[in-house]
Structure formats: C-alpha cells, structure tokens
C-alpha beads as a LAMMPS data file, in Angstrom:
LAMMPS data file: protein, C-alpha beads

254 atoms
253 bonds

1 atom types
1 bond types

-500.0 500.0 xlo xhi
-500.0 500.0 ylo yhi
-500.0 500.0 zlo zhi

Masses

1 110.0

Atoms # bond

1 1 1 -277.699 341.399 9.886
2 1 1 -281.313 341.149 8.772
3 1 1 -281.571 340.074 5.141
4 1 1 -283.997 342.050 2.939
5 1 1 -286.959 339.898 1.916
6 1 1 -286.144 339.975 -1.799
7 1 1 -282.511 339.062 -1.182
8 1 1 -283.581 336.142 0.995
9 1 1 -285.905 334.964 -1.795
10 1 1 -283.055 335.336 -4.288
11 1 1 -280.741 333.158 -2.200
12 1 1 -283.283 330.349 -2.322
13 1 1 -284.321 330.737 -5.962
14 1 1 -281.062 331.748 -7.667
15 1 1 -278.361 329.742 -5.854
16 1 1 -276.034 329.835 -8.864
17 1 1 -275.656 333.583 -8.366
18 1 1 -274.867 333.168 -4.681
19 1 1 -272.319 330.458 -5.510
20 1 1 -270.275 333.162 -7.227
21 1 1 -269.607 334.638 -3.776
22 1 1 -267.740 331.479 -2.853
23 1 1 -265.525 331.769 -5.926
24 1 1 -264.770 335.413 -5.082
25 1 1 -263.858 334.486 -1.517
26 1 1 -261.521 331.771 -2.791
27 1 1 -259.974 333.606 -5.752
28 1 1 -259.798 337.204 -4.538
29 1 1 -260.703 338.754 -7.893
30 1 1 -263.653 338.995 -10.270
31 1 1 -261.580 337.804 -13.229
32 1 1 -260.391 334.650 -11.476
33 1 1 -263.774 334.026 -9.845
34 1 1 -265.548 334.222 -13.222
35 1 1 -263.087 331.755 -14.731
36 1 1 -263.467 329.400 -11.777
37 1 1 -267.275 329.598 -12.025
38 1 1 -267.188 328.986 -15.779
39 1 1 -268.847 332.291 -16.715
40 1 1 -267.740 335.452 -18.482
41 1 1 -266.308 338.460 -16.683
42 1 1 -269.374 340.446 -17.785
43 1 1 -271.784 337.821 -16.449
44 1 1 -269.943 337.849 -13.130
45 1 1 -270.301 341.599 -12.787
46 1 1 -273.987 341.413 -13.759
47 1 1 -274.515 338.915 -10.936
48 1 1 -272.586 341.049 -8.452
49 1 1 -274.516 344.186 -9.395
50 1 1 -277.807 342.347 -8.920
51 1 1 -276.787 340.986 -5.521
52 1 1 -275.442 344.341 -4.317
53 1 1 -278.618 346.088 -5.474
54 1 1 -280.899 343.659 -3.649
55 1 1 -278.918 343.871 -0.425
56 1 1 -279.069 346.833 1.929
57 1 1 -275.265 346.906 1.883
58 1 1 -272.844 345.715 -0.821
59 1 1 -271.938 342.038 -0.598
60 1 1 -268.841 342.416 -2.781
61 1 1 -266.267 345.175 -2.441
62 1 1 -263.355 346.087 -4.686
63 1 1 -259.919 345.773 -3.146
64 1 1 -256.433 346.754 -4.278
65 1 1 -253.841 344.191 -5.260
66 1 1 -256.037 341.127 -5.688
67 1 1 -255.102 338.043 -7.675
68 1 1 -255.872 337.848 -11.368
69 1 1 -255.908 341.610 -11.860
70 1 1 -258.510 343.792 -10.187
71 1 1 -259.096 342.571 -6.661
72 1 1 -262.425 341.928 -4.966
73 1 1 -263.460 340.620 -1.589
74 1 1 -266.626 339.850 0.320
75 1 1 -267.927 342.374 2.800
76 1 1 -269.014 341.196 6.243
77 1 1 -272.563 341.024 4.867
78 1 1 -271.321 338.986 1.901
79 1 1 -269.542 336.538 4.194
80 1 1 -272.740 336.002 6.162
81 1 1 -274.782 335.429 2.991
82 1 1 -272.165 332.917 1.821
83 1 1 -272.417 331.011 5.105
84 1 1 -276.196 330.948 4.716
85 1 1 -275.842 329.636 1.152
86 1 1 -273.572 326.855 2.336
87 1 1 -276.147 325.804 4.940
88 1 1 -278.866 325.921 2.296
89 1 1 -276.874 323.525 0.112
90 1 1 -277.249 320.922 2.851
91 1 1 -280.972 321.633 3.150
92 1 1 -281.366 321.451 -0.625
93 1 1 -280.114 317.882 -0.734
94 1 1 -282.622 317.018 1.963
95 1 1 -285.462 318.621 -0.037
96 1 1 -284.491 316.692 -3.173
97 1 1 -284.509 313.468 -1.191
98 1 1 -287.951 314.330 0.200
99 1 1 -289.579 315.110 -3.179
100 1 1 -292.153 312.446 -3.950
101 1 1 -292.063 312.940 -7.709
102 1 1 -290.031 314.809 -10.324
103 1 1 -293.200 316.773 -11.146
104 1 1 -292.938 318.375 -7.698
105 1 1 -289.657 319.977 -8.722
106 1 1 -291.012 320.961 -12.153
107 1 1 -293.861 322.809 -10.446
108 1 1 -291.461 324.692 -8.205
109 1 1 -289.398 325.680 -11.217
110 1 1 -292.442 327.142 -12.995
111 1 1 -293.266 329.239 -9.942
112 1 1 -289.820 330.883 -9.786
113 1 1 -289.530 334.065 -11.829
114 1 1 -286.579 335.238 -13.877
115 1 1 -286.507 338.552 -15.697
116 1 1 -284.532 339.965 -18.611
117 1 1 -284.405 343.433 -17.029
118 1 1 -280.765 344.311 -16.299
119 1 1 -281.572 346.746 -13.488
120 1 1 -283.264 345.428 -10.368
121 1 1 -283.412 347.941 -7.524
122 1 1 -284.735 346.884 -4.144
123 1 1 -286.882 349.420 -2.304
124 1 1 -289.847 350.053 -0.045
125 1 1 -293.191 351.580 -1.038
126 1 1 -293.591 354.960 0.678
127 1 1 -296.510 356.442 -1.300
128 1 1 -299.238 355.433 -3.749
129 1 1 -301.121 358.140 -5.661
130 1 1 -304.105 357.352 -7.888
131 1 1 -304.253 358.803 -11.410
132 1 1 -307.370 357.552 -13.192
133 1 1 -306.921 353.842 -13.919
134 1 1 -303.253 354.025 -12.938
135 1 1 -301.284 354.425 -9.726
136 1 1 -298.042 356.322 -9.255
137 1 1 -296.066 354.235 -6.778
138 1 1 -293.111 355.856 -5.010
139 1 1 -290.269 353.631 -3.834
140 1 1 -287.564 354.563 -1.381
141 1 1 -284.208 352.999 -2.246
142 1 1 -281.278 352.521 0.148
143 1 1 -279.530 355.781 0.929
144 1 1 -282.741 357.805 0.744
145 1 1 -283.014 357.764 -3.073
146 1 1 -286.521 357.572 -4.500
147 1 1 -288.120 356.653 -7.806
148 1 1 -291.636 356.457 -9.192
149 1 1 -293.345 353.676 -11.126
150 1 1 -296.610 354.083 -13.013
151 1 1 -298.652 350.875 -13.007
152 1 1 -302.324 350.043 -13.377
153 1 1 -304.618 349.969 -10.347
154 1 1 -305.201 346.279 -11.024
155 1 1 -301.444 345.668 -10.812
156 1 1 -301.255 347.509 -7.485
157 1 1 -303.976 345.281 -6.087
158 1 1 -302.601 342.080 -7.606
159 1 1 -299.154 342.753 -6.142
160 1 1 -300.810 343.687 -2.829
161 1 1 -298.774 346.870 -2.660
162 1 1 -299.187 349.084 0.391
163 1 1 -297.124 351.575 2.333
164 1 1 -294.145 349.695 3.743
165 1 1 -294.284 346.850 1.192
166 1 1 -290.901 345.652 -0.106
167 1 1 -290.695 345.722 -3.890
168 1 1 -288.136 345.590 -6.667
169 1 1 -288.065 348.055 -9.548
170 1 1 -287.182 346.470 -12.897
171 1 1 -285.761 348.778 -15.570
172 1 1 -284.303 347.643 -18.880
173 1 1 -280.884 349.032 -19.665
174 1 1 -282.044 350.486 -22.982
175 1 1 -284.701 352.587 -21.244
176 1 1 -282.203 354.739 -19.341
177 1 1 -281.130 358.115 -20.716
178 1 1 -277.780 359.501 -19.608
179 1 1 -277.316 363.250 -19.248
180 1 1 -274.158 365.166 -18.396
181 1 1 -273.831 367.956 -15.834
182 1 1 -275.770 371.111 -16.674
183 1 1 -278.138 369.394 -19.127
184 1 1 -281.879 370.149 -18.812
185 1 1 -283.901 367.648 -16.799
186 1 1 -287.474 366.550 -17.379
187 1 1 -289.544 367.118 -14.207
188 1 1 -291.837 364.225 -15.156
189 1 1 -288.990 361.696 -15.313
190 1 1 -287.162 359.873 -12.565
191 1 1 -283.752 361.436 -11.909
192 1 1 -280.966 359.433 -10.274
193 1 1 -277.544 361.006 -9.967
194 1 1 -274.452 358.832 -9.994
195 1 1 -270.945 358.369 -11.338
196 1 1 -269.854 356.372 -14.371
197 1 1 -267.838 353.426 -13.106
198 1 1 -267.172 351.512 -16.309
199 1 1 -267.865 351.725 -20.049
200 1 1 -267.785 348.584 -22.177
201 1 1 -267.648 349.280 -25.906
202 1 1 -268.635 346.789 -28.594
203 1 1 -267.642 346.552 -32.234
204 1 1 -271.224 347.120 -33.280
205 1 1 -274.141 348.527 -31.335
206 1 1 -274.454 350.568 -28.156
207 1 1 -271.943 350.775 -25.337
208 1 1 -272.740 349.358 -21.901
209 1 1 -272.339 351.924 -19.137
210 1 1 -272.258 350.996 -15.436
211 1 1 -273.266 353.790 -13.072
212 1 1 -272.670 353.663 -9.326
213 1 1 -275.355 355.349 -7.221
214 1 1 -274.726 357.024 -3.833
215 1 1 -276.748 354.180 -2.280
216 1 1 -274.122 351.644 -3.374
217 1 1 -276.469 350.202 -5.987
218 1 1 -275.464 349.993 -9.643
219 1 1 -277.354 350.820 -12.820
220 1 1 -276.541 349.496 -16.260
221 1 1 -277.428 351.607 -19.305
222 1 1 -277.067 351.055 -23.042
223 1 1 -276.247 354.119 -25.090
224 1 1 -274.536 355.008 -28.339
225 1 1 -270.862 356.096 -28.147
226 1 1 -271.787 359.298 -29.992
227 1 1 -274.193 360.215 -27.177
228 1 1 -271.433 359.810 -24.603
229 1 1 -269.163 362.046 -26.650
230 1 1 -271.871 364.679 -27.118
231 1 1 -272.622 364.753 -23.398
232 1 1 -268.925 364.748 -22.495
233 1 1 -269.300 361.578 -20.453
234 1 1 -266.521 359.139 -19.572
235 1 1 -265.353 356.953 -16.718
236 1 1 -265.495 359.002 -13.517
237 1 1 -268.000 361.527 -14.886
238 1 1 -270.971 362.630 -12.828
239 1 1 -274.127 361.657 -14.685
240 1 1 -277.879 362.033 -14.351
241 1 1 -279.874 358.899 -15.221
242 1 1 -283.381 359.725 -16.432
243 1 1 -286.336 357.477 -17.201
244 1 1 -290.135 357.908 -17.152
245 1 1 -292.235 356.193 -14.444
246 1 1 -294.183 354.362 -17.148
247 1 1 -291.045 352.321 -18.003
248 1 1 -290.518 351.063 -14.455
249 1 1 -291.893 347.592 -13.746
250 1 1 -292.534 346.461 -10.168
251 1 1 -292.179 343.006 -8.684
252 1 1 -292.715 341.478 -5.261
253 1 1 -291.712 338.238 -3.617
254 1 1 -294.181 335.362 -3.811

Bonds

1 1 1 2
2 1 2 3
3 1 3 4
4 1 4 5
5 1 5 6
6 1 6 7
7 1 7 8
8 1 8 9
9 1 9 10
10 1 10 11
11 1 11 12
12 1 12 13
13 1 13 14
14 1 14 15
15 1 15 16
16 1 16 17
17 1 17 18
18 1 18 19
19 1 19 20
20 1 20 21
21 1 21 22
22 1 22 23
23 1 23 24
24 1 24 25
25 1 25 26
26 1 26 27
27 1 27 28
28 1 28 29
29 1 29 30
30 1 30 31
31 1 31 32
32 1 32 33
33 1 33 34
34 1 34 35
35 1 35 36
36 1 36 37
37 1 37 38
38 1 38 39
39 1 39 40
40 1 40 41
41 1 41 42
42 1 42 43
43 1 43 44
44 1 44 45
45 1 45 46
46 1 46 47
47 1 47 48
48 1 48 49
49 1 49 50
50 1 50 51
51 1 51 52
52 1 52 53
53 1 53 54
54 1 54 55
55 1 55 56
56 1 56 57
57 1 57 58
58 1 58 59
59 1 59 60
60 1 60 61
61 1 61 62
62 1 62 63
63 1 63 64
64 1 64 65
65 1 65 66
66 1 66 67
67 1 67 68
68 1 68 69
69 1 69 70
70 1 70 71
71 1 71 72
72 1 72 73
73 1 73 74
74 1 74 75
75 1 75 76
76 1 76 77
77 1 77 78
78 1 78 79
79 1 79 80
80 1 80 81
81 1 81 82
82 1 82 83
83 1 83 84
84 1 84 85
85 1 85 86
86 1 86 87
87 1 87 88
88 1 88 89
89 1 89 90
90 1 90 91
91 1 91 92
92 1 92 93
93 1 93 94
94 1 94 95
95 1 95 96
96 1 96 97
97 1 97 98
98 1 98 99
99 1 99 100
100 1 100 101
101 1 101 102
102 1 102 103
103 1 103 104
104 1 104 105
105 1 105 106
106 1 106 107
107 1 107 108
108 1 108 109
109 1 109 110
110 1 110 111
111 1 111 112
112 1 112 113
113 1 113 114
114 1 114 115
115 1 115 116
116 1 116 117
117 1 117 118
118 1 118 119
119 1 119 120
120 1 120 121
121 1 121 122
122 1 122 123
123 1 123 124
124 1 124 125
125 1 125 126
126 1 126 127
127 1 127 128
128 1 128 129
129 1 129 130
130 1 130 131
131 1 131 132
132 1 132 133
133 1 133 134
134 1 134 135
135 1 135 136
136 1 136 137
137 1 137 138
138 1 138 139
139 1 139 140
140 1 140 141
141 1 141 142
142 1 142 143
143 1 143 144
144 1 144 145
145 1 145 146
146 1 146 147
147 1 147 148
148 1 148 149
149 1 149 150
150 1 150 151
151 1 151 152
152 1 152 153
153 1 153 154
154 1 154 155
155 1 155 156
156 1 156 157
157 1 157 158
158 1 158 159
159 1 159 160
160 1 160 161
161 1 161 162
162 1 162 163
163 1 163 164
164 1 164 165
165 1 165 166
166 1 166 167
167 1 167 168
168 1 168 169
169 1 169 170
170 1 170 171
171 1 171 172
172 1 172 173
173 1 173 174
174 1 174 175
175 1 175 176
176 1 176 177
177 1 177 178
178 1 178 179
179 1 179 180
180 1 180 181
181 1 181 182
182 1 182 183
183 1 183 184
184 1 184 185
185 1 185 186
186 1 186 187
187 1 187 188
188 1 188 189
189 1 189 190
190 1 190 191
191 1 191 192
192 1 192 193
193 1 193 194
194 1 194 195
195 1 195 196
196 1 196 197
197 1 197 198
198 1 198 199
199 1 199 200
200 1 200 201
201 1 201 202
202 1 202 203
203 1 203 204
204 1 204 205
205 1 205 206
206 1 206 207
207 1 207 208
208 1 208 209
209 1 209 210
210 1 210 211
211 1 211 212
212 1 212 213
213 1 213 214
214 1 214 215
215 1 215 216
216 1 216 217
217 1 217 218
218 1 218 219
219 1 219 220
220 1 220 221
221 1 221 222
222 1 222 223
223 1 223 224
224 1 224 225
225 1 225 226
226 1 226 227
227 1 227 228
228 1 228 229
229 1 229 230
230 1 230 231
231 1 231 232
232 1 232 233
233 1 233 234
234 1 234 235
235 1 235 236
236 1 236 237
237 1 237 238
238 1 238 239
239 1 239 240
240 1 240 241
241 1 241 242
242 1 242 243
243 1 243 244
244 1 244 245
245 1 245 246
246 1 246 247
247 1 247 248
248 1 248 249
249 1 249 250
250 1 250 251
251 1 251 252
252 1 252 253
253 1 253 254
C-alpha cells in the first residue's frame, strides 16, 4: 500500500491522531477507544473522519458486535499505518536524543500547521482555469468525485499547484448547505451527494450532521434543526451538500 503524501505527512506531524488507531485495535469500539485515549467520543470520530478522508481507503471500519457498544476495527490499510506509527515512535525517541537544543524542537513545532476546518478532503489537481486575478482549481477526490476551489493566482503560485499536485481541500462545517432530494441546485456551487450517517443535536445552537460520501470520505456540516425538518432530512437520507468554490481553502504538504 502506497500512502498518500498528505497522510504520510499527517502521521509524522499529528501522531496523537494515529495513536487512536492503537486504542481502536485494542478496544474494538470507538466508545472504549475514546475512553482509553482520554478523549471524547466526538473527538474520536473527528479524528477518524480526518484520517479516513486523507487516506485513499478507510483506515477504520465499523463492525457489528464490538465491545463497549458500536464496534469498530482497523482495515488492512489501518493496520499497516499503525505498524508504521509504532516504528516512528522508536525513531522519534532517537530524534529527541539527537536534538542539540530545545529551540530546535520549538522551530519544528512552528513549522507544523494545524487548522480549525472540520472538513479536510484529500485530492489531486486535475485542472486550473484562470479568471482574472483568481484561479479556479479543480480537485479530483477518491472515487472520481470532484470539487472546485477559487483562490488567487498568487496562492496558486505560492502553493506550487500544477496538474497532478496532491492537495487538501479545507471546508468549515458551517459553510456547507444541505439540500434534500428534488431541491434546486446552484450550478455555480460544488455539489457532493451523500447519505446522512449521524446527527448530533445540542441543547442550543446548530446540529452536527455527518455525511458519508460514495468515496468513503466523510463531511461534517452544521445546520439548524428546523432546516433538517424543512428539507425532510434524517439519518439515512440522501442529501446534496452544496458550497461555493470561494469558500474552499487549499493546502499542500511542506
């Protein structure tokens, strides 16, 4: 299995997320793995969604009859990534021993990017079209899905984007609009069809909706409960996720 570039970077830079795979392998469920890792159930699923989205194939799969309610297991790809993480733990101790000064590690920390965007979709640039000072960049996602991002020409050059470049699309959960079957679509917006997998309601504020895409990737959207009712959307519903290219941010590995 060849690891996607951005996933390989993630393994090195975000080891705490990869460590969750070990807890899942040991516990056999997301609930128990989250407790063992000392994080919330929601945080565990956020980490799993991010890892699955960056990989070309899901690293974590749901299974029936797991411990702790709601089973989960590692896929073959997930098992390989876990073995790689375990080897990296050994290398990490060697790197720490080799650092000449604590400032070396501080510098590395400043160079590693984290983002608040809930949705991070790995893809490959397949087209770049100029529009004045901006570029419309088309990404191909796993499974043949595509989306467009509108960024400035300077950003295209700074990121060194070209046909075939790996990139990650960053989309905040609040920027996604959910539409039920038969609702009018905007031709200027990105359209990704999927199925609602989970809805998490809160006492106050919008509900969190997890949407599974045909590619195996997952989107997270924030929307008001009234909107779900109006659109007739619930768990298991087919849904169209819409968002304009101008709200898609692009990132590349350093």
